[in-house]
C-alpha positions as CSV (number, residue, x, y, z in Angstrom):
1,M,-110.4,57.7,-72.0
2,N,-112.0,55.9,-69.0
3,E,-111.1,56.7,-65.4
4,S,-108.9,53.7,-64.8
5,N,-106.9,54.3,-68.0
6,A,-106.5,58.0,-67.0
7,R,-105.4,56.9,-63.6
8,Q,-102.8,54.5,-65.0
9,Q,-101.1,57.3,-66.9
10,V,-100.7,59.5,-63.8
11,A,-100.0,56.9,-61.0
12,S,-97.2,54.4,-61.0
13,G,-98.9,52.3,-58.4
14,P,-101.1,52.3,-55.3
15,L,-98.3,53.8,-53.2
16,D,-97.7,56.7,-55.5
17,G,-96.6,59.6,-53.4
18,L,-95.4,57.5,-50.4
19,T,-91.7,58.0,-49.6
20,V,-89.9,55.1,-48.0
21,A,-86.4,54.4,-46.6
22,G,-84.7,51.5,-44.8
23,R,-82.1,51.1,-42.1
24,G,-79.8,48.3,-43.2
25,T,-78.7,46.9,-46.6
26,D,-79.1,43.1,-46.1
27,P,-81.0,41.2,-48.8
28,G,-84.3,41.2,-46.9
29,M,-84.2,45.0,-46.5
30,R,-83.2,45.5,-50.1
31,H,-86.1,43.3,-51.2
32,A,-88.6,45.1,-49.0
33,L,-87.6,48.5,-50.5
34,A,-87.7,47.1,-54.0
35,L,-91.2,45.7,-53.6
36,L,-92.5,49.0,-52.2
37,R,-90.9,50.9,-55.1
38,A,-92.6,48.4,-57.5
39,L,-95.9,49.4,-55.8
40,G,-95.3,53.1,-56.5
41,A,-93.4,54.3,-53.5
42,S,-90.2,56.4,-53.9
43,V,-87.0,56.7,-51.9
44,P,-85.9,60.3,-51.0
45,P,-82.3,61.3,-51.0
46,R,-82.3,61.6,-47.2
47,A,-83.8,58.8,-45.1
48,G,-85.1,61.3,-42.6
49,D,-87.4,62.7,-45.3
50,A,-89.2,59.4,-45.7
51,R,-92.8,58.9,-44.4
52,L,-92.3,55.2,-44.0
53,L,-89.1,54.0,-42.4
54,L,-88.3,50.2,-42.4
55,D,-86.1,49.2,-39.5
56,A,-84.1,45.9,-39.9
57,T,-83.8,45.7,-36.1
58,G,-87.5,45.4,-35.8
59,S,-89.6,42.4,-36.7
60,P,-93.1,41.2,-37.2
61,D,-94.8,40.8,-33.8
62,R,-94.8,37.1,-33.5
63,A,-94.2,36.4,-29.8
64,D,-91.1,34.3,-30.5
65,A,-90.0,36.2,-33.7
66,L,-86.5,35.7,-34.9
67,P,-84.2,38.7,-34.7
68,V,-83.8,40.3,-38.2
69,L,-80.5,42.0,-37.9
70,P,-78.6,42.2,-41.2
71,R,-78.3,38.5,-42.2
72,H,-76.7,36.5,-45.0
73,P,-79.2,34.6,-47.1
74,A,-77.7,31.3,-45.9
75,A,-78.5,32.3,-42.3
76,D,-82.1,33.2,-43.2
77,W,-82.5,29.9,-45.1
78,A,-81.2,27.9,-42.1
79,A,-83.4,29.8,-39.6
80,S,-86.6,29.4,-41.8
81,G,-86.8,25.7,-41.2
82,A,-86.9,25.1,-45.0
83,M,-83.2,24.1,-45.0
84,E,-84.0,21.1,-42.8
85,L,-86.5,20.0,-45.4
86,T,-84.1,20.2,-48.3
87,G,-81.9,17.3,-49.4
88,R,-81.9,13.5,-49.4
89,P,-83.2,11.5,-46.5
90,D,-79.8,10.0,-45.9
91,G,-77.8,13.2,-46.6
92,P,-77.3,16.6,-45.0
93,P,-79.7,19.6,-45.2
94,L,-78.8,21.7,-48.2
95,P,-78.5,25.4,-49.0
96,A,-80.8,27.0,-51.5
97,P,-79.7,29.1,-54.5
98,G,-80.5,32.8,-54.3
99,A,-82.2,34.2,-51.2
100,P,-85.7,32.7,-50.9
101,A,-86.0,33.0,-47.1
102,S,-84.6,36.6,-47.2
103,A,-87.2,37.4,-49.9
104,A,-90.0,36.1,-47.6
105,R,-88.6,38.2,-44.7
106,G,-88.4,41.3,-46.9
107,A,-92.0,40.9,-48.1
108,L,-93.2,40.5,-44.5
109,L,-91.1,43.4,-43.3
110,A,-92.7,45.7,-45.9
111,F,-96.2,44.3,-45.2
112,D,-95.8,44.9,-41.4
113,A,-94.5,48.5,-42.0
114,L,-97.4,49.3,-44.3
115,R,-100.1,47.9,-42.0
116,R,-98.6,50.0,-39.2
117,L,-98.6,53.1,-41.4
118,G,-102.3,52.2,-42.1
119,R,-103.2,53.2,-38.6
120,R,-102.8,56.8,-39.8
121,A,-104.5,56.3,-43.1
122,P,-108.3,56.0,-44.0
123,H,-107.9,52.2,-43.6
124,R,-107.1,51.7,-39.9
125,P,-106.2,48.3,-38.5
126,P,-107.4,47.5,-35.0
127,P,-105.6,49.2,-32.1
128,V,-103.9,45.9,-31.2
129,L,-102.4,44.4,-34.4
130,A,-102.7,40.6,-34.7
131,P,-99.4,38.7,-34.8
132,L,-97.7,37.9,-38.1
133,P,-95.6,35.0,-39.1
134,D,-91.9,35.5,-39.6
135,L,-89.7,33.8,-42.2
136,R,-90.5,30.4,-40.7
137,V,-93.8,30.7,-42.6
138,L,-91.9,28.7,-45.2
139,S,-91.9,25.6,-43.0
140,E,-95.2,25.8,-41.2
141,R,-97.0,23.2,-43.2
142,A,-94.3,20.6,-42.8
143,A,-94.1,21.3,-39.1
144,L,-97.8,20.5,-38.8
145,Q,-97.7,17.5,-41.1
146,G,-94.5,16.1,-39.6
147,T,-92.9,15.7,-43.0
148,V,-89.2,15.5,-43.6
149,R,-86.8,15.9,-46.6
150,R,-87.2,13.2,-49.2
151,G,-85.2,14.4,-52.2
152,P,-85.5,14.0,-55.2
153,R,-89.2,13.7,-54.1
154,S,-90.9,16.6,-52.5
155,V,-91.6,16.3,-48.7
156,G,-95.2,15.6,-49.5
157,G,-94.3,12.9,-52.1
158,A,-96.4,14.1,-55.0
159,F,-93.6,15.9,-56.9
160,R,-90.3,14.5,-58.2
161,L,-87.3,15.9,-60.0
162,L,-86.2,13.5,-62.8
163,P,-83.2,13.6,-65.1
164,T,-83.9,14.2,-68.8
165,A,-81.7,13.5,-71.8
166,D,-80.1,17.0,-71.4
167,G,-81.1,18.3,-68.0
168,A,-83.8,17.8,-65.4
169,F,-87.6,17.9,-65.3
170,G,-90.0,18.4,-62.4
171,I,-93.5,17.0,-62.3
172,S,-96.4,16.9,-59.8
173,L,-98.8,14.0,-59.8
174,S,-101.0,15.1,-56.9
175,R,-104.5,14.8,-58.6
176,P,-106.2,11.7,-60.0
177,S,-106.6,13.5,-63.3
178,D,-102.8,14.0,-63.5
179,L,-102.2,10.3,-62.9
180,E,-104.7,9.4,-65.6
181,L,-102.7,11.5,-68.1
182,V,-99.4,9.6,-67.6
183,P,-100.0,7.1,-70.4
184,A,-100.6,10.0,-72.8
185,L,-97.4,11.7,-71.6
186,T,-95.1,8.6,-71.8
187,G,-96.8,6.6,-74.5
188,E,-97.0,3.5,-72.3
189,E,-99.3,1.8,-69.8
190,T,-97.6,0.6,-66.6
191,A,-98.7,-0.3,-63.1
192,D,-96.3,2.3,-61.7
193,P,-96.9,5.7,-63.2
194,W,-93.7,7.1,-61.6
195,E,-91.6,4.4,-63.2
196,A,-93.1,5.2,-66.6
197,V,-92.5,9.0,-66.2
198,E,-88.9,8.4,-65.0
199,S,-88.1,6.2,-68.0
200,W,-89.7,8.6,-70.5
201,A,-87.9,11.6,-69.0
202,A,-84.5,10.0,-69.2
203,R,-84.8,9.6,-73.0
204,T,-86.5,12.9,-73.7
205,P,-84.9,16.4,-74.2
206,S,-86.1,19.0,-71.7
207,A,-87.7,21.2,-74.4
208,E,-89.7,18.3,-75.7
209,A,-90.7,17.4,-72.2
210,D,-92.0,21.0,-71.6
211,E,-94.0,21.0,-74.8
212,R,-95.6,17.6,-74.1
213,A,-96.5,18.5,-70.5
214,A,-98.0,21.9,-71.7
215,L,-100.0,20.1,-74.4
216,L,-101.6,17.8,-71.8
217,G,-102.1,20.5,-69.1
218,L,-99.8,18.8,-66.6
219,P,-98.2,20.7,-63.7
220,A,-94.6,20.1,-64.9
221,A,-91.7,21.9,-66.4
222,S,-88.0,21.5,-66.9
223,V,-85.6,23.2,-64.5
224,G,-85.0,26.7,-65.5
225,A,-87.7,26.9,-68.2
226,A,-89.6,29.7,-66.3
227,E,-86.7,32.2,-66.8
228,R,-86.9,31.7,-70.6
229,Y,-90.7,32.1,-70.5
230,A,-90.5,35.2,-68.3
231,R,-88.3,36.9,-70.9
232,R,-90.9,36.2,-73.6
233,R,-93.7,37.5,-71.3
234,G,-91.6,40.6,-70.6
235,T,-91.7,41.5,-74.3
236,E,-95.5,41.9,-74.0
237,R,-95.6,43.8,-70.7
238,P,-93.3,44.2,-67.6
239,C,-92.9,41.1,-65.5
240,G,-91.8,40.7,-61.9
241,P,-93.2,39.6,-58.5
242,L,-95.9,42.3,-58.6
243,V,-97.3,43.4,-61.9
244,L,-99.9,46.2,-61.7
245,E,-102.8,47.3,-63.9
246,A,-105.3,50.0,-63.0
247,I,-108.8,48.5,-63.5
248,A,-111.1,50.9,-61.4
249,A,-111.3,54.4,-60.1
250,P,-110.1,54.7,-56.5
251,A,-112.5,54.9,-53.5
252,A,-112.2,55.7,-49.8
253,P,-111.3,52.4,-48.1
254,R,-113.9,51.1,-45.7
255,A,-113.0,50.6,-42.0
256,A,-113.1,46.9,-42.4
257,P,-112.5,46.0,-46.1
258,L,-114.2,42.9,-47.4
259,V,-111.9,40.2,-48.9
260,V,-113.6,37.6,-51.0
261,N,-111.2,34.7,-51.3
262,L,-111.7,32.3,-54.2
263,S,-108.3,30.6,-53.9
264,S,-107.3,27.3,-52.4
265,L,-104.4,25.2,-51.1
266,W,-101.6,27.5,-49.7
267,A,-100.6,30.7,-51.6
268,G,-104.0,32.5,-51.8
269,P,-105.3,31.4,-48.4
270,L,-102.0,32.6,-46.8
271,C,-102.5,36.0,-48.6
272,A,-106.1,36.2,-47.2
273,H,-104.9,35.1,-43.7
274,L,-102.3,37.9,-43.6
275,L,-104.9,40.5,-44.7
276,Q,-107.2,39.3,-41.9
277,R,-104.3,40.1,-39.6
278,T,-104.7,43.8,-40.5
279,G,-108.4,43.8,-39.6
280,M,-109.9,42.9,-43.0
281,R,-112.9,40.5,-43.1
282,V,-112.4,37.4,-45.1
283,V,-115.1,35.4,-46.9
284,T,-113.8,32.2,-48.5
285,V,-116.0,31.0,-51.3
286,E,-115.7,27.3,-52.5
287,S,-117.4,25.2,-55.1
288,T,-119.7,22.6,-53.6
289,R,-118.5,20.2,-56.3
290,R,-114.7,20.9,-56.0
291,P,-114.0,22.4,-52.5
292,D,-110.5,23.4,-51.5
293,G,-108.3,20.3,-51.7
294,A,-106.5,21.4,-48.5
295,R,-109.6,20.2,-46.6
296,R,-108.4,16.7,-47.3
297,G,-105.0,17.4,-45.9
298,T,-103.8,18.1,-42.3
299,A,-106.7,19.7,-40.5
300,A,-104.3,21.7,-38.2
301,F,-102.8,23.5,-41.3
302,H,-106.3,24.3,-42.7
303,D,-107.3,25.6,-39.3
304,L,-104.2,27.9,-39.2
305,L,-105.1,29.7,-42.4
306,H,-108.9,29.6,-42.2
307,A,-110.0,29.7,-38.5
308,E,-111.3,33.3,-38.8
309,D,-112.8,33.0,-42.3
310,H,-116.5,33.0,-43.1
311,S,-117.2,30.0,-45.4
312,V,-119.5,30.2,-48.3
313,A,-120.2,27.2,-50.7
314,L,-121.9,27.6,-54.1
315,D,-122.5,25.4,-57.1
316,F,-120.5,27.3,-59.8
317,A,-121.9,24.9,-62.4
318,T,-125.4,26.3,-62.1
319,A,-126.7,29.6,-63.4
320,E,-127.9,30.6,-59.9
321,G,-124.5,29.8,-58.3
322,A,-122.5,31.7,-60.9
323,E,-124.8,34.7,-60.6
324,T,-124.5,34.7,-56.8
325,L,-120.8,34.5,-57.1
326,R,-120.6,37.5,-59.4
327,A,-122.9,39.4,-57.1
328,L,-120.6,38.7,-54.1
329,L,-117.6,39.8,-56.1
330,A,-119.3,43.1,-56.8
331,R,-119.5,43.8,-53.1
332,A,-115.8,43.0,-52.4
333,D,-113.0,45.4,-51.7
334,V,-110.4,42.8,-52.5
335,V,-110.8,39.6,-54.5
336,I,-108.1,36.9,-54.3
337,E,-108.2,34.1,-56.9
338,G,-105.8,31.5,-58.2
339,S,-107.6,30.5,-61.4
340,R,-106.3,30.4,-64.9
341,P,-107.9,33.3,-66.9
342,R,-110.0,31.0,-69.1
343,A,-111.6,29.3,-66.0
344,L,-112.9,32.7,-64.8
345,A,-114.1,33.6,-68.2
346,A,-116.2,30.4,-68.3
347,L,-118.0,31.8,-65.2
348,G,-118.6,35.2,-66.9
349,I,-116.1,36.8,-64.6
350,D,-113.7,39.5,-65.8
351,P,-111.9,41.7,-63.3
352,R,-111.8,44.7,-65.6
353,Q,-115.5,44.6,-66.2
354,L,-116.2,44.3,-62.5
355,G,-113.8,47.2,-61.8
356,A,-115.6,49.4,-64.3
357,R,-118.7,49.0,-62.1
358,R,-117.1,48.9,-58.7
359,P,-114.8,51.8,-57.7
360,G,-112.1,50.8,-55.3
361,L,-112.1,47.1,-56.3
362,S,-108.6,45.5,-56.0
363,W,-108.1,42.1,-57.6
364,V,-105.2,39.8,-56.7
365,S,-104.6,37.1,-59.4
366,I,-102.2,34.3,-58.4
367,T,-101.2,32.0,-61.2
368,A,-98.3,29.7,-61.9
369,Y,-96.8,31.8,-64.8
370,G,-98.9,35.0,-65.0
371,R,-102.1,36.2,-66.7
372,T,-100.4,36.9,-70.0
373,G,-98.1,35.2,-72.4
374,P,-97.9,31.7,-73.9
375,W,-98.0,30.0,-70.5
376,A,-100.9,32.0,-69.1
377,N,-103.1,28.9,-68.8
378,R,-100.5,26.5,-67.8
379,P,-101.1,24.9,-64.4
380,G,-98.5,24.7,-61.6
381,F,-98.1,23.9,-57.9
382,G,-95.5,25.1,-55.5
383,D,-92.8,22.5,-56.1
384,D,-93.0,22.3,-59.9
385,V,-93.1,26.1,-60.3
386,A,-90.1,26.6,-58.0
387,A,-88.2,24.0,-60.1
388,A,-89.3,25.6,-63.3
389,A,-87.7,28.9,-62.0
390,G,-84.5,27.1,-61.2
391,L,-85.1,27.4,-57.4
392,V,-83.7,23.9,-56.7
393,A,-80.9,22.6,-54.4
394,R,-78.1,20.5,-55.8
395,D,-75.7,17.8,-54.7
396,A,-73.3,15.6,-56.6
397,A,-76.2,13.5,-57.9
398,G,-78.3,16.3,-59.3
399,P,-81.1,18.8,-58.4
400,L,-83.4,18.4,-55.5
401,P,-86.6,20.2,-54.3
402,C,-86.1,23.2,-52.1
403,G,-88.2,23.3,-48.9
404,D,-91.9,22.4,-49.0
405,A,-93.7,23.7,-52.1
406,L,-91.6,26.7,-51.8
407,A,-93.3,28.8,-54.4
408,D,-96.6,28.7,-52.4
409,P,-95.6,30.5,-49.2
410,L,-93.2,32.8,-51.1
411,T,-96.1,33.9,-53.3
412,G,-98.6,34.2,-50.5
413,V,-96.6,36.8,-48.6
414,H,-95.9,38.8,-51.7
415,A,-99.5,38.7,-52.7
416,A,-100.6,40.0,-49.3
417,L,-98.2,43.0,-49.6
418,G,-99.7,43.8,-53.1
419,A,-103.2,43.5,-51.8
420,L,-102.6,45.7,-48.7
421,A,-100.8,48.3,-50.8
422,A,-103.8,48.4,-53.2
423,V,-106.2,48.9,-50.4
424,C,-104.1,51.6,-48.7
425,G,-104.0,53.4,-52.1
426,G,-107.7,53.5,-52.5
427,G,-108.0,50.3,-54.5
428,G,-108.7,50.0,-58.2
429,W,-105.7,47.8,-59.1
430,L,-105.3,44.3,-60.6
431,V,-102.2,42.7,-59.0
432,D,-100.9,40.0,-61.3
433,I,-98.6,37.7,-59.4
434,A,-96.9,34.9,-61.2
435,M,-95.5,32.3,-58.7
436,S,-92.6,31.6,-61.1
437,E,-91.6,35.3,-61.2
438,V,-91.7,35.5,-57.4
439,C,-89.2,32.6,-57.4
440,L,-87.0,34.3,-60.0
441,A,-86.9,37.4,-57.9
442,A,-85.8,35.4,-54.9
443,L,-83.1,33.8,-57.0
444,R,-81.7,37.1,-58.2
445,L,-81.6,38.5,-54.6
446,G,-78.7,36.2,-53.8
447,A,-75.2,37.9,-53.6
448,D,-75.0,40.6,-50.9
449,G,-71.4,41.0,-49.7
450,L,-72.2,40.1,-46.1
451,P,-70.0,37.5,-44.3
452,H,-71.0,34.0,-45.2
453,P,-71.8,31.9,-42.1
454,R,-69.9,28.7,-41.9
455,D,-72.3,25.8,-42.1
456,P,-75.3,27.5,-40.5
457,A,-77.2,25.1,-38.2
458,P,-80.6,24.4,-39.7
459,A,-83.6,25.1,-37.4
460,A,-86.4,22.6,-37.3
461,P,-89.7,23.6,-39.0
462,A,-91.8,25.6,-36.6
463,V,-95.4,26.7,-36.6
464,R,-97.8,29.2,-35.0
465,T,-100.9,28.1,-33.1
466,A,-104.2,28.4,-34.9
467,S,-106.8,30.7,-33.3
468,G,-109.4,27.9,-33.5
469,A,-111.0,25.5,-35.9
470,A,-111.7,26.3,-39.5
471,P,-115.4,26.5,-40.4
472,A,-117.1,23.6,-42.1
473,L,-117.7,23.9,-45.9
474,G,-120.5,26.5,-46.4
475,A,-121.0,27.1,-42.7
476,H,-121.8,30.7,-43.2
477,T,-123.5,30.7,-46.6
478,R,-126.9,31.7,-45.5
479,E,-125.7,34.4,-43.1
480,V,-123.2,35.9,-45.6
481,L,-125.6,36.1,-48.5
482,A,-128.3,37.7,-46.2
483,A,-125.8,40.3,-45.1
484,L,-124.2,41.1,-48.4
485,L,-127.0,40.3,-50.9
486,P,-130.3,41.4,-49.3
487,P,-133.6,41.3,-51.2
488,A,-134.1,44.1,-53.7
489,G,-135.2,47.3,-52.0
490,D,-133.7,46.4,-48.6
491,G,-130.5,48.2,-49.0
492,A,-127.1,46.5,-48.8
493,R,-125.8,46.0,-45.3
494,N,-122.2,47.0,-44.3
495,P,-119.8,44.1,-44.7
496,A,-118.4,45.0,-41.3
497,V,-121.3,43.0,-39.8
498,L,-119.3,39.9,-40.6
499,T,-117.3,40.2,-37.4
500,D,-116.6,36.7,-36.2
501,G,-117.0,33.0,-36.9
502,S,-120.7,33.1,-36.0
503,G,-121.6,35.0,-39.1
504,A,-123.9,37.2,-37.1
């Protein structure tokens, strides 16, 4: 039996042995405690015996943070700014099913408590903790882009919810390659791809639409399909917002753990950004041929998530680029990636093999539907995955998208908690995060018994201020490779040398 398998039999998660308790029983607090238990912590009979106490009267230290007294999910949703983004342009803002904003608040509450506890653990954040977002993290991108509700389109316009012969179907056509596949999906060539998809969906049963989209590799699914899939995935292994697997022996955390971020767009970069808020060092690695698509979007949003990163650019299609990437991963304490498993395999990257050679490695895998099961290689973006989970608003005319790519920020804050917990526990864990299962957990959080506010007034989307400009693509490639991959015989330098945007 190898070390990681032996460890898996004796530890339930990276927080094994940590006792937690919470003051308050609102959905956000309940979710925070449930996440910490999923990561291995336990709840003692008496709250006073807990080492980590979560207080619902406290909040992340954003200067203008919202109060987080026990709140109904509808109040959280209205305060998040996401309600203002939900509905038709000529209609009122709409409530969300379940408790997605409360789920975001709970994940952030647990993350903040854990990073504060980390001051007394081997991994010590800086004396002055950097500010965190609050539940308005759900609407930050829209605040910077100036987008508004456009149901049944997404606020960004690349996703739509369409009626099928027996339900509803959500599809994202954000990439040129997706648009090129529309004739294969619908069986007809038209000048307007959306017109063709709408006509095809209207005469097609939802199950058939799911199969066709999966066959073509399109980011699309019928509303509610993810719950049926999650049940099938759960017959193979547990499923939920944080699925853990031991892949390496633990190791003493470094003072400034190195995060290598391979992800793009929103969920993974948000995870890396939050880890940077604890004092970790983030190196974002992009392909020179296919850099992060967010670089083509609103610069201010990219700056918000990446201003303090080090940027490395490699050509993954070359043997040298792939070898350099694998060498960087072997130096990491945390790897964040949002690739389908077969894409990593094509680069010769396997987290379990890396973990066998790198004690303390923690691997955060963000996918649309999880690393296992029949949908493991199915693509998905924030809007279509949320719709697949059933996280959609409704009015008399049918379902509408919730918020702005809601699965993305929800997943980002949950991924950050899983990564921080793994580091605090000595590392060695693969954290499998399915965006769809994060959404399902937010849906199930719903009923709470708290008084329902009458028509809560929706807040406008709000945003924090970026600490600076994000680095240009590959701005630190030479410096980072020199620091982390010195010539043979020189000895590896400490990743803590990567202290600021200069790469010095």
